[in-house]
C-alpha positions in Angstrom: 0.0 0.0 0.0 2.8 2.4 0.9 4.7 1.5 -2.3 1.6 2.1 -4.5 1.0 5.5 -2.9 4.7 6.4 -3.5 4.5 5.4 -7.1 1.4 7.5 -7.7 3.0 10.5 -6.0 6.0 10.2 -8.3 3.9 10.1 -11.4 1.9 13.1 -10.4 5.1 15.0 -9.5 6.5 14.1 -13.1 3.4 15.5 -14.8 3.6 18.7 -12.8 7.2 19.2 -13.6 6.6 18.6 -17.4 3.8 21.1 -17.5 5.9 23.6 -15.5 8.9 23.3 -17.9 6.6 23.6 -20.9 5.0 26.7 -19.6 8.4 28.2 -18.8 9.7 27.6 -22.3 6.5 29.1 -23.9 6.7 32.1 -21.7 10.3 32.7 -22.5 9.6 32.5 -26.3 6.7 34.9 -25.9 8.8 37.3 -23.9 11.5 37.2 -26.6 9.0 37.9 -29.4 7.4 40.8 -27.5 10.8 42.2 -26.6 12.0 42.0 -30.2 8.9 43.7 -31.5 9.2 46.4 -28.9 12.9 47.0 -29.8 12.1 47.2 -33.5 9.2 49.6 -32.8 11.4 51.7 -30.6 14.2 51.9 -33.1 11.7 52.8 -35.8 10.4 55.7 -33.8 13.9 56.9 -33.0 15.8 56.4 -36.3 13.8 56.0 -39.6 15.3 53.7 -42.3 17.0 55.1 -45.5 14.6 55.0 -48.6 15.7 53.2 -51.8 17.0 55.6 -54.5 14.5 56.6 -57.3 15.0 55.5 -60.9 16.1 58.4 -63.2 14.1 58.6 -66.4 14.3 60.9 -69.4 11.0 62.7 -70.1 9.7 64.8 -72.9 6.7 67.1 -73.1 3.8 66.3 -75.4 3.4 68.9 -78.2 0.2 68.5 -80.1 0.3 68.8 -83.9 -2.6 69.3 -86.4 -1.2 66.6 -88.7 1.9 65.1 -90.2 3.7 64.9 -93.6 4.8 61.7 -95.3 7.1 61.2 -98.3 5.5 58.7 -100.6 7.4 56.8 -103.2 5.9 55.8 -106.6 7.6 53.6 -109.2 7.6 54.3 -112.9 9.5 53.4 -116.0 12.0 55.4 -118.2 10.9 55.8 -121.8 12.2 57.7 -124.8 10.8 61.0 -125.8 9.5 59.3 -128.9 9.6 55.7 -130.2 8.8 54.6 -133.8 8.4 51.1 -135.1 9.6 51.9 -138.7 8.6 49.8 -141.7 7.9 50.1 -145.4 4.5 51.1 -146.5 4.9 48.8 -149.5 5.9 45.2 -149.6 9.0 44.0 -151.4 12.4 42.5 -151.1 14.9 44.4 -148.8 18.2 45.1 -150.6 20.0 47.3 -147.9 19.8 47.8 -144.2 22.3 50.6 -143.6 22.3 50.8 -139.8 22.6 48.4 -136.9 21.3 48.3 -133.3 22.7 51.1 -131.1 23.7 53.4 -134.0 22.9 57.1 -133.6 21.6 58.7 -136.8 20.6 62.2 -137.8 17.2 63.2 -139.2 16.6 62.3 -142.9 19.3 59.6 -142.8 18.6 56.7 -145.2 18.2 53.6 -143.1 17.1 50.8 -145.5 16.0 50.2 -149.1 13.6 47.9 -151.1 14.3 46.4 -154.4 13.1 48.9 -157.1 14.3 47.1 -160.2 10.7 46.8 -161.5 9.9 50.4 -161.0 12.8 51.9 -162.9 11.8 50.5 -166.4 8.1 51.3 -165.7 9.0 54.9 -165.1 11.2 55.0 -168.2 8.3 53.6 -170.3 5.9 56.3 -168.9 8.4 59.0 -169.7 8.6 57.8 -173.3 4.8 57.7 -173.5 4.7 61.2 -172.1 7.2 62.4 -174.8 5.1 60.8 -177.5 2.0 62.6 -176.2 3.9 65.8 -176.1 4.8 65.4 -179.7 1.2 64.7 -180.6 0.1 67.8 -178.7 2.7 69.9 -180.5 1.4 68.6 -183.9 -2.2 69.3 -182.9 -1.2 72.8 -181.8 0.5 73.5 -185.1 -2.4 72.1 -187.0 -4.9 74.2 -185.1 -2.8 77.3 -185.8 -2.8 76.6 -189.5 -6.5 75.8 -189.5 -7.3 79.1 -187.7 -5.4 81.0 -190.4 -7.1 79.1 -193.3 -10.5 79.5 -191.7 -10.1 83.2 -191.6 -9.3 83.2 -195.3 -12.2 80.9 -196.0 -10.1 78.0 -197.1 -11.0 75.7 -194.2 -14.2 74.7 -192.6 -15.1 75.2 -189.0 -15.4 71.4 -188.5 -11.7 71.0 -189.4 -10.8 73.7 -186.9 -12.8 72.0 -184.2 -11.2 68.6 -185.0 -7.7 70.1 -184.6 -8.7 71.7 -181.3 -10.1 68.4 -179.9 -7.0 66.6 -181.0 -4.8 69.0 -179.0 -7.0 68.7 -175.9 -6.9 64.9 -176.1 -3.1 64.9 -176.3 -2.8 67.3 -173.3 -5.2 65.1 -171.3 -3.1 62.1 -172.1 0.0 63.9 -171.0 -1.7 64.8 -167.6 -2.6 61.1 -167.1 0.9 59.9 -167.8 2.4 62.5 -165.5 0.1 61.3 -162.7 1.3 57.7 -163.4 4.9 58.9 -163.2 4.2 60.6 -159.9 2.7 57.4 -158.6 5.9 55.5 -159.5 7.9 58.2 -157.9 5.9 57.8 -154.7 6.6 54.0 -154.8 10.3 54.8 -155.2 10.2 57.2 -152.3 8.3 54.7 -150.1 10.9 52.0 -151.0 13.4 54.0 -148.8 13.3 54.2 -145.0 14.3 57.6 -143.7 14.9 58.6 -140.1 12.1 61.0 -139.2 14.1 62.6 -136.3 17.6 62.3 -134.7 17.4 58.8 -133.3 19.1 55.8 -131.8 18.5 52.5 -133.4 16.8 50.1 -131.0 15.9 46.8 -132.6 16.8 45.7 -136.1 14.2 43.2 -137.2 15.0 42.5 -140.8 18.0 41.9 -143.0 18.9 42.3 -146.7 17.3 39.6 -148.9 14.3 39.3 -146.7 10.9 39.9 -148.2 8.9 42.4 -146.0 5.2 42.8 -146.1 3.5 46.2 -146.0 3.7 47.7 -142.5 6.1 45.1 -141.1 8.5 46.6 -138.5 12.0 46.7 -139.8 13.7 49.0 -137.3 12.8 50.4 -133.9 13.8 54.0 -133.4 14.2 56.0 -130.1 14.4 59.7 -130.0 17.8 61.0 -128.8 16.2 63.9 -126.9 16.0 64.0 -123.1 14.4 60.8 -121.8 11.1 60.8 -119.9 9.6 58.7 -117.1 6.0 57.7 -116.8 4.7 57.2 -113.3 1.2 56.2 -112.1 -0.1 58.3 -109.1 -3.3 58.4 -107.1 -5.7 60.9 -108.5 -5.9 62.8 -105.2 -2.2 63.5 -105.4 -2.3 64.5 -109.0 -4.8 67.1 -108.2 -2.1 69.1 -106.4 0.4 69.0 -109.3 0.8 71.4 -112.2 2.6 71.0 -115.5 6.1 72.6 -115.0 6.5 71.6 -111.4 9.9 70.3 -110.2 9.7 66.9 -108.6 12.3 64.6 -107.0 13.1 61.3 -108.6 15.6 58.5 -107.8 17.4 56.9 -110.7 20.4 54.6 -110.5 20.9 55.3 -106.8 21.0 59.1 -107.2 18.3 61.7 -106.5 17.6 64.1 -109.4 15.3 67.0 -110.1 12.9 66.4 -113.0 10.2 68.6 -114.6 6.6 67.6 -114.8 5.8 67.6 -118.5 2.4 66.0 -118.9 -0.6 64.9 -116.8 -3.0 62.4 -118.5 -6.7 63.2 -118.0 -7.7 59.5 -117.8 -7.3 56.6 -115.3 -5.6 53.4 -116.0 -8.4 50.8 -115.9 -6.1 48.2 -114.3 -4.4 50.1 -111.6 -6.9 53.0 -111.2 -4.0 55.4 -111.2 -3.4 58.6 -113.2 -0.2 58.7 -115.3 2.2 61.7 -115.3 5.2 62.2 -117.5 8.3 63.9 -116.2 11.3 65.0 -118.3 14.6 63.8 -116.9 17.4 66.3 -116.6 20.1 66.7 -119.3 23.0 64.3 -118.7 21.0 61.7 -116.9 21.5 59.1 -119.7 19.2 56.5 -118.2 18.7 53.0 -119.7 15.3 52.9 -121.5 12.9 50.7 -119.6 14.8 51.2 -116.3 12.8 51.7 -113.1 12.5 55.2 -111.6 11.1 56.3 -108.3 9.1 59.6 -107.9 8.8 61.1 -104.4 5.9 63.3 -103.3 5.3 64.9 -100.0 1.8 64.5 -98.7 0.2 66.3 -95.7 -2.3 64.4 -93.6 -4.6 66.4 -91.3 -4.9 64.0 -88.3 -4.2 65.5 -84.8 -1.7 63.8 -82.6 1.9 64.2 -81.4 5.3 62.9 -82.2 7.3 60.7 -79.8 10.4 58.6 -80.1 9.9 55.0 -81.0 11.6 54.1 -77.7 8.8 55.6 -75.7 6.3 52.9 -76.7 5.2 50.0 -74.5 3.6 47.0 -76.2 0.5 45.7 -74.6 -1.9 42.9 -75.1 -3.5 42.2 -78.5 -1.4 44.7 -80.3 -2.2 47.6 -78.1 0.3 50.3 -77.3 0.9 52.7 -74.5 3.3 55.3 -73.2 4.4 55.9 -69.6 3.1 59.3 -68.5 4.5 61.2 -65.6 2.1 62.4 -62.9 3.1 65.0 -60.3 2.1 64.0 -56.7 2.9 65.1 -53.2 5.5 62.3 -52.9 7.0 63.2 -56.2 6.8 62.2 -59.9 4.9 59.0 -60.4 4.5 56.9 -63.5 1.1 56.3 -65.0 0.4 54.2 -68.2 -1.6 56.0 -71.0 -3.0 54.2 -74.0 -2.1 55.5 -77.4 -2.7 54.7 -81.1 0.1 54.6 -83.6 -0.8 56.6 -86.6 2.4 56.8 -88.6 6.0 55.6 -88.2 8.9 57.6 -89.5 12.2 55.8 -88.8 13.0 56.4 -85.1 9.8 58.5 -84.5 6.1 57.6 -84.3 3.1 59.9 -84.6 0.6 59.0 -81.9 -3.0 59.7 -81.0 -4.0 59.6 -77.3 -5.8 61.4 -74.5 -2.8 63.3 -73.2 -3.2 67.1 -72.5 -0.8 69.5 -74.1 2.4 69.8 -72.1 2.0 66.3 -70.5 5.2 64.5 -69.8 6.0 61.0 -71.0 9.0 58.7 -70.5 11.0 59.1 -73.7 13.2 56.0 -73.5 12.9 52.4 -72.1 9.6 52.8 -70.3 9.7 49.1 -69.4 12.4 49.9 -66.8 9.8 51.4 -64.5 6.5 50.0 -63.2 3.1 51.8 -63.2 2.8 53.8 -60.0 6.5 53.9 -59.3 8.1 57.1 -58.0 10.8 58.3 -60.4 13.3 61.1 -60.9 12.2 62.8 -64.1 15.0 64.3 -66.2 13.9 66.6 -69.0 15.6 65.9 -72.4 
């Protein structure tokens, strides 16, 4: 009995000690936490911590503009001042082609000839016939003169006089007809020779001696040696602002030149719906015919907005764009995102539309370095 009581006492004493130790440990931990918190609070009240340095950003002021100008580029083609596909009006065998591709010829230069061996004897025969008719006319003229004299003396009748007069008229009419036939042969001889209609450069040679050419077949292609031109198709709304004689800028062979607007066509191309203009290239340009030329026109678009550097843009979701505006607060300059719309891009600049008041400041470069609502050190550029 005594041993059992002693054992129970020991067990109870162990439980009491365990609880006591546990409570002491918990109390010590709580005291440490409370003491540390009090110390931190006390230190905060006495000596505030040093704030982190603010990020420096370059800012620019928004300057509204009523619109912007763009330089538009239009492509055209170089062409000669005149091009002629030259051929014989009559068919026949070609005997001579006196020029070759690339040759430069003066106006009225003989270029090619047809075989005229059949026309020469025909013309000679007509000349002989004309001479015979001239002799008949002379005889009729003499006969008429004699009959007139005899009729006045009463030795010839009026009928004989009329017959002599009609014989002379018939001979003269025959002579007129033969002269017309000779003129026709001369025209054929003239049309059997190709002559340069203007100072020209030979383009293509499409026939050779010995070849039989049909009427109208192209034998030589000629290009005028005068200043070359360029034909460019433009939108009608841009052509409305141009006048014949205006000076325009073109790019040819990697160089920019000043050309003169020569012609404006009044119609639209049915395929491109553009209006063609022709510009005269400057002297000494010496372009290759058929080469590509570019014409530059400045167009003003009336669309309010403001210019900003490309580096000021922030890309958002679904293709949206924004800029980081600077808002002045009591604590200092704070960043604030502002949605914008890109209207035009010009190299390193963009023309934007957005709800930003005049004079508003935006981060000009690397707006992604700062977060919305962040206090920054704004530096004007």
